[in-house]
N, C-alpha and C positions, 0 to 999 in steps of 0.2 A: 430828500437827497439820498438817505440810506436805502429807501425803497428802489430808487433808480439804480444805485450801485448793485443792489442784490439782483435786479433784473438783468443788468449787463453781465454780471458774473454767471448767472444761469444760462444766458445766451452763449457765453464763451464755452462753458462746460458742454452745452448741447452741441455746439459746432465740433468740438474735440471728439466727443463720443460718436457723432455722425461720421466724421472722417475715419475713425477707427473701424466703424461698422463697414464703411465703403471699402477700406483697405482689406478687411477680412473677407468680405464678399467677393472682392476681385480675386484674392488668393484662392479661395475655394473654387470659384468659377474657372480660373486658369488651370487649377490642379486637375480638372477632369481630363485635360489633354484629349481633345476629340470627343468629349462628352460621352464616353463609354460606348462607342459603336459596338453593336452586337456581333457583326460579321464584317470581314474584309475579303477582298478579291486578291488572290495570289496568282500572278502571271508565271506559269510554270516555265516556259521556254526562256523567257527574259531572265528569270532567276538562275537557270542553268547557265545561260550565256555569261552572266555576271561573274562566274567562277573562272573565266579565262583570264590568264595573266596579262598584265599590261606592264610596260617598262617603267621603272622608277623615274620620276622627274627631279629636277634640281630644287634644292631647298631655297625658299625666299624669305625675306623679312620685310616688314613695312616701315622700319624706322632705324634710327641710329642713337645709341646711347652708351655710356661707359659707366659701369658699376663696380663696386668692390664689396666683398664680405666684411671688410673693415669700414665701419660707418664713417670714420674720419677721412677716408680716401674716396668717399662716394662722390661721383660727378655724373649729373644727368644732363644730356644734351638734347633730349626730346622727351616725348611722353613715356611714362613708365609702363610700357607695354611691349611685348615681343611676340611675334608670330612666326611659327615654324610649320613646314609641311610635315605631316605624320604619315609614315609609310608602313604597310604591312610587310612582315618578314618575307613573304613569298616573292616579293619583287626585288629583294636585295641580291645583287649580282655576285654570288659566290657559291662554290660547292655544287651539289646536285639539285638544282632548282627544277623540280618535276613539273612538267607542263600538264600532267594528268591529275585532274582534280581529286579523283578517288585516292590516289597515292598520297597526295598532300593532306587530304582530310584524315586518313588513318595516321599519318605521322603526327598531325596536330593533336589527335586524340590521345596518342601515346604520351606526348609531352604533357598534356593536360592531366592525365592520370597521375603522372609522377609528381607534378606540382601539388595537386590536391592532397595526395598521400603525405607529402612533406608538410603541408599546412596542418593537416589533421594531427600529425605527430607533434607539431609545435603546440597546438592548442590543447592537446590532451595531457601535456606535461604539467609539472608543477610550477612552470615559469622558470626564469633565469636564462642565462645566455649560453650555457654549455651543454644542455641536454634536452632531448625530446622524450616523449613517451614515459614521463615520470621516472626517468633515469634508465629506461630500457634502451634508449638510443642516445649515444653520446658522441660528441665531436672529439677527435684526438688531434691536438695541436702538436706538430712535430718538433719545431725548433723555437717557438716562442708562444706566449700565452694569450695573444689577442684573439678574440672570437666575436665577430659581428654577424648577427643573424639577419638574413635578408629574406624578403618574401618571394624572391625570384628562385626558380628552380632550374635545373639543367634544361636548356633549350626551350624554356617556357615563354621567353620573351616574344611577344607577337607583334609589337609595334615599335618602330624605330624613328628617331630624329637624327638629322645630320648636323653636327656641330664641329667647331674648330677647337683643337686642344693645343695649348702652348702659345709661344710667341717666337716666330710668326705662327699663325694657327695652322695646324694639320687637320684636315677634315676627316671625321670619323663618324661611322654609324654607331649610335648608342641606343640600347634598349631602354624604353621608358617602363618604370614599374612603380605603381602607386602603393605597393606593399613593401618597399625597400628603403633603407635609411642610409645609403652610402652611394657615393659616385666613385666609380673606378674604371680604369682603362688598362689594357695590356701594355706593358712597357719593355723596352730594351734596357739592358741585356735580358733576353727571355730564355731562361733555361728550359721552360716548358710552356708552349703557347698553342692554342687551337688556331685553326685557320680563320682569318678575317678578310674582308674584301679590300681593305686599304693596308698600306704598310704599317707595321707595328710602331707605335709612338716611341720616339727616342728622346728622352728627357735632356740628353746632353746637347740637343740641337735647339732647345727652348731657352730663351733668355729670361723667362719668367718662372721657371721651375725652381722651387725651393723646398728642400726636405724639411720635415718637421722633427724637432728634437723631442726626446723622451720627456723632457720637463715641461713641454708646451702645454697650455691649457687645452688646445685642440686635441692633442694626444690623450689628455685626461678624459675626453668625452667618449673615448672608446672603452667598453667594458674590458677589464683585464688586459689593457694594452701591453704589447710586447715591446722589447727594446733590443736593438742590435747595433753595436758600434755607435751608440749615442743617437741613433735614428729610431723614430717611432715605427713600429711594425704593425700590420693589420692582417687579418685573415677573414675571408667570408666563406663559410662552409654551407653547402646545400644538402638536402635530405638524402640525395642519391649518391653522395660521395664526391661530387664535382666541387670545385673551389677556385678561389683567387687568392694569392698570397703575395705580399710585397711590402713596400714602404709607403707611409702616409706623406703627402706633400701638399703644398699650396701651389696652385696653378691657375692660369688664365684660361677661361672658356669663352668662345666666340659663338654667338648665335646670329648667323647672318652678319649684320654690321653692329650687333650689340655685344659689347665686351664686358665680361664679368671677371673681375680680378680676385685673387686670393681665395679661390674655392678649394676646400680640403678634399682631395681626391686620393683614392688608392691607386698606386702605381704597381700593377701586378706583374711580377717577374716569374711567377709560377702559376699557371692557370690550366684548369682542365674542365671541359664541358663541350657542349654542342650548341654554341650560341649563334651559329649560322650567320657569319659575316659581321656580326657586331664587334666593335672594338672594346666594348665594356657596357656599363650600365649607368643610367641617370636615375637615381633614386628620388622619388617624389612623395615618399611617405611622410608620416606625421612627426618623426623624430628630429632632433636638433642637427644630426649629421646629414640629413637629406638635402638635396639642392634647395627645396623650398625652405627647409628649416634654417639653412645657413644664410640665406638672403634676408630672412626675417621681415622687418618693416619695409624693406625696399620694394617688395612686391606685395606687401600687405598680407602675406600668407595666402595668396590667391593664385589660382591657375584654372584654366579651362581647356577642354579638349573635345574633338569630334573624331570618332573612329570610323573610317570608311569601311564599306563591306569588303569581304574577302575577295581578292582578285580584281577589285574595282579599279577602273582607270581614273577615277576621281581622287582628289587629294584630301586626306584628313588634315587636321591642324591642331596645334597646341599653342596656347597663349598664356603668358605670365603677367601678373600684375593686377591691380585693382580694376583696371579697365577691362580685364577679362571677365568681370562680373556683369552679366547682361541685365538690362531692365526687363521685367516681364517673365523672369524665370520662376519656376515653381520650386520652393525651398523645403528641404527636410532637414531636421537637426542631425548633426553628427553625434555619435555616442562614443565616448572615450572608454577604452578598455585597457586598464593598467597592465594587463597580461600581454597585450599586443598593441603598444602605442603607435606602431608603424602604420597600422591599418585604419581605413576609414570605415567605421561601422555605422549603419543606418537602422532606423527602427521600422522594420517590415512588420505589418500587422495582419496581412491576409492576401489572398489571391483571388482572381476572378477569371471566369471563362464565359464568353458570349455576353458580356455586360452584367453578369450576375456573380456575386461573391459566393465562393464555395465554402462549405462548412469545415473550416480548419481553425483550431484554437490559436489565438494570438500567442499563447504561451510557448508554442514550439519554436517561435522565431526570436524570443527574448533572450537577452544576455542575463545569465543567472547571477545570483548574489556572489557566487564564487568565480565569476568572470568566464564562464564557459558558454558556448553557444553564440547567439547573436548572428548578424548578417553583415557581410563585408561587401563593399563596392571595390572590385579588383580589376585592373587592366591586364594583369598577367595570366588570369584564368580565363579560358575560352567559354566553357559551358557552365551555365548557372546550376549550382548545386542547392538542393532544398532538403530540409529534414525529411526523412523517409515518409512519415505520415502525411506531410504536406505535399510531397511529390506525388504519392499515390492518389491523393484526392484530386490533384490538378490533372494528372494524366487520365484518370478515369472520367473526369468531366469532359475533357477534350475528346476522348474516344467516343463518348456518348453523343457529342455534338458533331462528330464527323463519321457517322455510321454509314453514310453514302459513299465514302471513299475506300478503295480497296487497300487492305493492309498488306504490308510486306514483312519479311523476316527482320529480326533485330539486327542492328549494325553497331559494332563497337559498344560505346556507352549507352546507346539508345535502344530501349525496348519497345518503342512505339514508332513505327515507320510505315510509309505509304508508297504504293506504286502509282505514280502520277504520269507515267509515260504516255498514256492515251489522252491526256487532258491538256488543253491550251491554257485554261484559267479554272481555278477552283475557288469555291467559297468556303472560307474557314472561320471559325469563331475567334473573337479577339481574346487575348490573354493580358491580364492587368495585374500590377503590383499595387497593393493598398498599404499606405504608410501610416504610422501611428499618429502623426501630426495632421492627418486629413487628406493630403494629396493622393491622387491615383494616377499611376503611369500606365497608359495603355500602349502596348508594343506594336510596331508594324509587323505584319505577317512574316516578312523575311527574317525577323529577329527570333522567331521561335519555330518555324518550319523550314528547315534548311536542306539543300541538296547534298547528298553524300557520295554521289557518283555522277557520271554524265548520262545515265540511262533513265533518269526520272524517278529515282528513289529519294524520297524526302523523309526526314525524321524530326520528331518533336524534340527540340534541343534543350532538354532539361534532364537532370540526373539526380538520384537520391544521394544523401551523404549522412554519415553518422557524426560528422564534425560540424563546424559552423557553416551556416548558409553563405553562399557566395553568389553575388550578381556578377556574372562573367561578361567578357567583352563582346560575345555574340549578341547578347541582349542589349548592350550599350550602343551598338553600331548605329550610326546615322542620327544619333540624339546628341544635342549640344549639352555637355555636362560641365558644371562649374563647381570648383571646390573653394570655399571660403573658410580656410582652416582657422584663420585668426578669430573669426566669429562663431565658428562651429556649425556651419551649414553646408549642405551639398544641394546643387540646383539642377533641374532638368529644363531644357528649352531656353527661350521660347522658340528657337529656330531649329531646323534640321540641318544636317550636314550636306 
């Protein structure tokens, strides 16, 4: 009998081990994402045509439910999943929406430079909430002490969702930012407001608006929270001097037919910046004050998004909740950086060109013991930034593999450009990201060779940096991305947008 039990036990152990091996093999197999193709074909004219603007479409949702950030008030009427259309800023109907792609491109690069400079100041500092650059760059709070640092910079918001604010809901365009830990909206009375596409939100017309007292635990979650007339005050300052200032409040947000009550938002009465039509910002960062952080267990700390290509007529999407986590995705661990808890860091280990890994030390991508460096997945930065040594190795390998293509002069951030005006289709080497946990993400050609004008000039869409590495939204376009913040993973695929 003992022998029989031992045999059964061995069989059970063998089955478990076999399942683990199968699971691991499936993960590694899926992680190759197209099995490292050496070369791809880029349709030049089709890519240029894709830069033409298309009008924004209406936002849709696929269900109905009612939630509250107060768990005792939580009511769910259907699946815990919401889906919104995700729009690129170029289609938002306000201000000077240039139809010329070259002009829009240069404006986008200017915004991107400002954002990355601001991030570099933040990460080069000694930490804390009131200064960048080791004290060389400080925020000056004029009339109260609250200072909430956001990952968003002036005008750097590239993707928007349309949600309702208040009761009854007033529809507003909101910038999404995975590096920001606050939700805020411009509010009446507005002593200083930038132009937005919808009327500025008036809290006096909302039955659900409730100011937050200085003694509230919510106010206590803001570092150095300010107080005026018994009300909690906030300020978000950005690296270029733009800001939003106002009162903290609890308000209802509506996502299509999904109602979320008691969301702590900043009601900005003084705002400066070039946010191009957006009423405010929907922070999706890793902190407790972000939209994801406030919902906590109601969404399981999970959300997913698909960013559509620039100027594309297709719709991107954003989904919240555990059902946003797809089966078959390739997962990489998130790395926590106490210096910047808002951001989603990933372990990048290397780079590849044409299916071959290039000789770059993994150390250049790692977060140091003193919490410097590392690599961020960021929706607010457009162009992927790599440590200078890694960028130069990647660029030189790409140039060597495209010796048959005519070079063009540098454009803006990009020192490697090509004149493809006389080509219908070009054959280009693949570019891949190798992650420390094993997965390899091979990018579509349109995500690293992009048009910078309407005349056939394409540039290699990477740039060097002395700060942390950043995987930007150009490289993320068209790829299904999932964030499982509760369990500490970020996923790619399995589908494309």
